[in-house]
C-alpha positions as CSV (number, residue, x, y, z in Angstrom):
1,M,-14.6,43.0,75.4
2,T,-18.4,44.2,76.7
3,R,-21.2,44.7,74.5
4,L,-21.0,48.2,75.5
5,Y,-17.4,49.0,74.6
6,E,-18.1,47.6,71.3
7,Y,-20.8,49.4,71.1
8,I,-18.5,53.0,72.0
9,L,-16.4,52.0,69.8
10,A,-17.8,52.1,66.9
11,Q,-19.3,55.5,67.0
12,D,-17.9,58.2,65.2
13,D,-16.7,60.3,68.0
14,P,-16.0,57.0,71.2
15,F,-14.3,60.1,73.1
16,E,-18.1,62.6,73.2
17,F,-19.9,59.9,73.8
18,I,-17.8,59.1,76.7
19,Y,-18.1,62.3,77.8
20,D,-21.8,62.4,77.2
21,G,-22.1,59.2,79.3
22,I,-19.9,59.8,81.8
23,R,-23.1,63.1,82.4
24,G,-25.9,60.5,82.3
25,H,-26.9,61.1,78.4
26,H,-26.8,57.7,77.7
27,G,-28.4,55.6,80.4
28,E,-28.4,55.1,83.4
29,E,-26.1,51.6,83.7
30,T,-23.4,53.5,80.8
31,E,-23.5,56.4,83.7
32,K,-22.7,53.9,86.4
33,T,-20.4,51.6,84.1
34,L,-18.4,54.6,82.6
35,T,-18.4,56.9,86.1
36,E,-16.5,53.6,87.7
37,M,-14.0,52.9,85.0
38,Y,-13.3,56.8,84.7
39,Y,-12.5,57.7,89.1
40,D,-10.6,54.0,88.6
41,I,-8.4,55.1,85.9
42,A,-8.4,58.8,87.9
43,V,-6.7,57.1,90.6
44,D,-4.5,54.4,89.5
45,C,-3.2,56.6,87.1
46,G,-2.8,59.9,89.3
47,L,-4.8,61.7,87.5
48,H,-7.3,64.7,88.7
49,P,-10.6,63.9,87.9
50,D,-11.8,67.7,87.0
51,D,-8.6,69.1,85.2
52,D,-7.5,66.4,83.2
53,F,-10.8,64.6,81.9
54,E,-9.3,64.9,78.9
55,K,-6.4,62.2,79.3
56,I,-8.7,60.4,81.6
57,I,-11.2,59.4,78.6
58,E,-8.4,58.8,75.6
59,R,-7.4,56.4,79.0
60,M,-11.0,55.2,78.7
61,V,-10.7,54.5,75.0
62,G,-7.1,52.8,74.9
63,Q,-8.4,50.3,77.5
64,M,-12.0,49.7,75.9
65,E,-9.9,48.7,72.7
66,V,-7.5,46.1,74.3
67,A,-10.5,44.8,76.9
């Protein structure tokens, strides 16, 4: 597990942290890492990036937990 994933999972609300991180609220490196993961999951799971953002972020949290 990466330090970023550990940090995110330690937050009170990892979902909200990821959502804000994708929007650039936690720095460029975090934004880049989370955005890449977001779109990888969207493509791999056949989810629409705009309409299915909640499902995508939930899957991101799940992947971080097993990483």
